[in-house]
N, C-alpha and C positions, 0 to 999 in steps of 0.2 A: 463722454465729455464729447469724442469726434462725431455720433452719430448727428447730435444736437446741435454742432456746430454747422455742419452742414446744411440741415432743415432751417437756420438762423441766415444763413446767406441764400439759400433760394429763395426765402421770402422776402429777404431785405431788399433782392437784387428784383423781384418783380415788385415792391413796391417802389425802386428808383426809377423802373420803367414807367410804372404807372405815374409816377410824376412829371418825366419826363414827356410824356402825352399829352398832360395837361397844361404846361408850361408851353406849348406851342401855339401858337394863334391860328386858327382856320380862318378860310375867306366868309364872306357874310354869305348867309343863305341868300339863292337867287330867287326872288318871288314868282310864282307858279304864271303867273299871268301874263310876264314878258315870255314864256313859252309857247303863248297861244299861236302864232303861226307858223308852228314847227311840227314836227310830225306825232302821233301818238307815243310812241315809243322814247321820243326824247323828252316828254311830256309826263312820261313816269316812270322816267329814270329816280327821280325824289318820289318816296314813298308819300310825302304829304299834301300829292298833287291829285287831281283826279280831271279824267279827259272826257269832254263831251263830245258824242260823236258828230251829231247834225249839224251842231253849232262851230266845229272846230276849235275849241276852246281849252285850253289850260287853267284850271280853277283849283284857287286852293281846296282841299277836302274841309267841309264843314266838321269841326271834332266836338263842335256842341252837342251835334246830332250824332245817332250811332249810324243812321243811315242818312246818304244826302236827301235834303225833301225834294220834290217834284218841281217846284220854284227854278231850284239850281240846277238841274238836270234829272230826266225822267230814266230810272232804273234800268231801263232795257237801252237807252241810250249810252250810260255812264260806264267808262273803263277806269278800274284802279289795278292799281301790282301788273296787270298785262292787257295785253290791248286786244289782243283775241278773244276774247271772253267779256262779254257784258258782265254789270255789276247784279243783275238778277237772275241771270243763270249759277252765276257765283254762290250768290245767298241760296238758292231753291238747293244745288249741290251738296252744299255744306250741312245745310237742314236737314237733308236727306241723308247723308253719312252720318250726321250725330246722332237720327232717329236709329239706323243700322247698329252703329257703336254700342248705344243706349242699350238694344234689344237684343245683341251679342254679350253684353254683361249681364242684363238678366238671365239670357239662356244657360250661361257657363255658372252664376250664381245658382239656377235652378238644378242644373244640376251635380253642381259640387254637393250641395243640399242632401241631394236624392240619394248621391252615392255616401255620404257620411250616414244618412238612414241607414242606410241596404248595410253598411259594414256594422252598426250597432247591433242591427237587426239580426246578423249573421253573427256575431259576437255572443249576443244573449244568447240564442238558440244553439251555439257550441257549447256555452256555459250551462244551457238548461237538457243537452245531451249529456255533458258529463257530472252534472248532478244524478240524471235517470240512472246511468250507468254504473255510479258509486252507491245509489240506494239499492239498485238491483243485486250488486256484489254483496253488500249489507244485507239484504234480504238473505239471501242465499246460504252466507256465512251464518247467520245464526239458525236457518233451515237445518243446513245441516248438523250443526252445535246441538240442536235437541234432537235429531235422529240419533247421536251419537252417545247423548246423556239415557234416551230412551232405550237405545239397544244396552247402553248399563246396568239399567234397572231390571231390566228384561234377564239380564245374565243374572243377576245377584238373586233375581226371584225363584231362576232354574235351577241354580247352584244351590238354593237354601231349601226346595222339594225334592233334590236329587235329578234333575231332569237334564241334567247336562251329558252331552253324549261326545264318545269322540269322533263317532262317526251321526253327521247328522240325518243319514239316510235310514240310518237302522230303526227297525221298531220298537218303542218303547218297552213291549212287554219282551222282550228279547233279553233285555236288561236283569229284571227280576230273579 
């Protein structure tokens, strides 16, 4: 029962802390246009703002569009999030990095697939080798068994006709 009580206290304290944060009032957001006469760094402290370099204006980011339209500010002059890189460079860099990431993922997937295929091939080759070895052993065992049976038949025939000898190197004529 104790572990559950600790979990309950942990969760309830997080819930109370969240309620405490919600109940506090925050100051109303400052519109981006009011920061137009300041610097780029001051404008971009708020992520909702966009700095247009040639106009030296701080604008609200046009959230209806993914990219700010040329009428607001050209991409090569727009700054968002950081002042030292223009929006166009950020987009090109992100596009290139995304392409490289996708390419790397494809290469990894291909390597994994090839490795898995090779592993399966190796296992099937090992299975083939094992089967061949078992077949060879079975064939040798059957051959040995047939030789033994043939030897027994020949010995019975020799015994029947009295051709068995103690010394296999002695001549047959000597026995009579």
